[in-house]
C-alpha positions in Angstrom: -103.3 -29.8 -282.1 -105.5 -26.8 -281.2 -109.1 -26.2 -281.3 -111.3 -25.7 -284.4 -113.2 -22.4 -284.4 -115.7 -20.8 -286.8 -116.9 -17.4 -287.9 -118.5 -15.8 -291.0 -119.3 -12.4 -292.4 -116.5 -10.4 -290.7 -116.6 -7.9 -293.5 -113.3 -6.2 -292.6 -113.0 -2.7 -294.2 -116.7 -2.8 -295.4 -118.1 0.6 -294.3 -121.6 -0.1 -295.5 -121.9 -3.2 -293.3 -122.0 -1.1 -290.1 -125.5 0.4 -290.8 -126.7 -2.7 -292.7 -126.1 -5.0 -289.7 -126.6 -2.2 -287.1 -123.2 -3.1 -285.9 -122.2 -1.2 -282.7 -119.2 0.6 -284.2 -118.7 4.3 -285.1 -116.1 3.5 -287.8 -114.6 0.8 -289.9 -111.4 1.2 -287.9 -113.2 0.5 -284.7 -114.9 -2.5 -286.1 -111.7 -3.9 -287.6 -109.9 -3.4 -284.2 -112.6 -5.2 -282.3 -112.7 -8.1 -284.8 -108.9 -8.5 -284.5 -108.9 -8.1 -280.7 -111.7 -10.6 -280.2 -110.1 -13.1 -282.6 -106.7 -12.9 -280.8 -108.3 -13.1 -277.4 -109.7 -16.6 -278.1 -107.6 -18.1 -281.0 -104.4 -19.8 -280.0 -101.4 -20.3 -282.3 -102.4 -24.0 -282.9 -106.1 -23.3 -283.4 -107.6 -23.6 -286.9 -110.3 -21.0 -287.6 -112.7 -21.6 -290.5 -113.8 -18.3 -292.0 -117.1 -19.0 -293.7 -117.0 -16.2 -296.3 -117.1 -12.4 -296.6 -113.8 -11.8 -294.9 -112.7 -8.4 -296.3 -113.8 -5.8 -298.7 -110.2 -4.9 -299.6 -107.6 -6.1 -302.2 -105.1 -8.9 -301.7 -102.5 -6.6 -300.0 -105.1 -5.6 -297.4 -106.3 -9.2 -296.9 -102.7 -10.3 -296.3 -102.2 -7.4 -293.8 -105.3 -8.5 -291.8 -104.5 -12.2 -292.0 -101.1 -11.5 -290.5 -102.7 -9.8 -287.5 -104.9 -12.8 -286.7 -103.4 -15.6 -284.6 -103.6 -19.2 -285.5 -104.2 -21.2 -288.6 -106.9 -20.2 -291.1 -109.1 -21.8 -293.7 -111.5 -20.0 -296.0 -114.9 -21.0 -297.3 -115.5 -18.4 -300.1 -118.3 -16.0 -299.7 -120.1 -13.8 -302.3 -118.3 -10.6 -301.1 -114.8 -12.2 -301.2 -112.6 -10.7 -303.9 -111.7 -13.5 -306.3 -108.3 -11.9 -307.0 -107.5 -11.7 -303.3 -108.6 -15.3 -302.7 -106.5 -16.5 -305.7 -103.4 -14.5 -304.7 -103.5 -15.6 -301.0 -104.3 -19.3 -301.3 -100.9 -20.0 -299.5 -102.1 -18.0 -296.5 -104.9 -20.5 -295.8 -104.7 -24.2 -294.9 -107.7 -24.7 -297.2 -109.8 -22.6 -299.6 -113.1 -24.0 -300.9 -116.7 -23.1 -301.5 -118.0 -26.1 -299.5 -116.4 -28.5 -297.1 -117.4 -31.5 -294.9 -115.0 -31.8 -291.9 -114.8 -33.8 -288.7 -114.5 -31.8 -285.5 -113.8 -34.0 -282.4 -115.7 -36.9 -284.1 -118.7 -34.7 -285.2 -119.4 -34.2 -288.9 -119.8 -30.6 -289.9 -120.9 -29.2 -293.3 -119.4 -25.8 -294.0 -120.8 -23.4 -296.6 -121.2 -19.6 -296.8 -124.9 -20.2 -297.6 -127.5 -22.0 -295.6 -128.5 -25.4 -296.8 -131.7 -26.9 -295.3 -131.3 -30.4 -296.6 -127.5 -30.6 -296.0 -125.6 -33.9 -296.1 -126.9 -36.3 -293.4 -129.1 -33.6 -291.8 -131.2 -36.4 -290.5 -128.3 -38.4 -289.1 -126.6 -36.1 -286.6 -124.4 -34.0 -288.8 -124.1 -30.2 -288.2 -124.2 -27.3 -290.7 -122.6 -23.9 -290.1 -123.2 -21.0 -292.5 -123.3 -17.3 -292.8 -124.5 -15.0 -295.6 -128.0 -14.2 -294.2 -126.7 -11.8 -291.4 -129.6 -11.0 -289.1 -131.9 -10.3 -292.0 -135.3 -11.4 -293.2 -133.4 -14.3 -295.0 -132.2 -15.6 -291.6 -135.8 -15.5 -290.3 -136.9 -17.5 -293.3 -134.1 -20.0 -292.7 -134.9 -20.4 -289.0 -138.7 -20.8 -289.8 -137.9 -23.5 -292.4 -135.6 -25.2 -289.9 -138.5 -25.3 -287.3 -141.0 -26.5 -289.9 -138.7 -29.3 -290.9 -138.0 -30.3 -287.3 -141.8 -30.4 -286.7 -142.3 -32.7 -289.7 -139.7 -35.3 -288.5 -140.3 -37.8 -285.7 -136.8 -37.2 -284.4 -136.3 -33.7 -283.0 -132.4 -33.7 -283.2 -132.4 -33.1 -286.9 -131.5 -30.0 -289.0 -128.7 -29.0 -286.5 -127.5 -25.8 -288.3 -126.5 -22.4 -287.1 -125.8 -18.9 -288.6 -122.3 -18.0 -287.5 -122.2 -14.5 -288.9 -120.0 -12.3 -286.7 -122.9 -9.9 -285.9 -125.2 -12.6 -284.5 -125.6 -12.1 -280.8 -124.1 -15.5 -279.8 -121.1 -14.9 -282.0 -120.4 -11.4 -280.7 -117.8 -10.7 -283.4 -115.7 -13.7 -282.0 -114.7 -17.1 -283.5 -116.5 -19.9 -281.7 -115.9 -23.6 -281.2 -118.6 -26.2 -282.1 -119.1 -26.8 -278.3 -119.8 -23.1 -277.8 -122.3 -23.2 -280.7 -124.2 -26.3 -279.6 -127.0 -24.4 -277.8 -127.7 -22.7 -281.2 -127.8 -26.1 -283.1 
């Protein structure tokens, strides 16, 4: 069994996302190529990568074309920009498709959702939460400030272990990451 990896907000073929995120690409083609290259550099054939929403701006045929370029096994947490027709048509391309999942990754409980959840399941008892959606926007700043506030209110300081895994976040660098790689952000 391979490793479990995570990434959100790849936004393949989404031209407007380049200026929105200030992504360092001159074109959608360049962005797509980097996303595929980075994925295939770290994801092995037995690895499972959870895509936490906003995979692609295209239709089902385009989704399938991109998915076939990406190594390993894939699971999808549906995001607000994911085409419902594409998701429905391609369920067989994914090991799992859901809006929310609780999984175990090497004995650690992880809550997966496209959206940040401050009071996620067992946030006080060592669980982790990975999310996307907020990019590097004002909404991410609000989420991070709320996380700090909640940590300051609790006696224990190892609570609210959650991280934005949007592709554009500096520690993601447009590359799927393992939970171990994400621990410094949690």
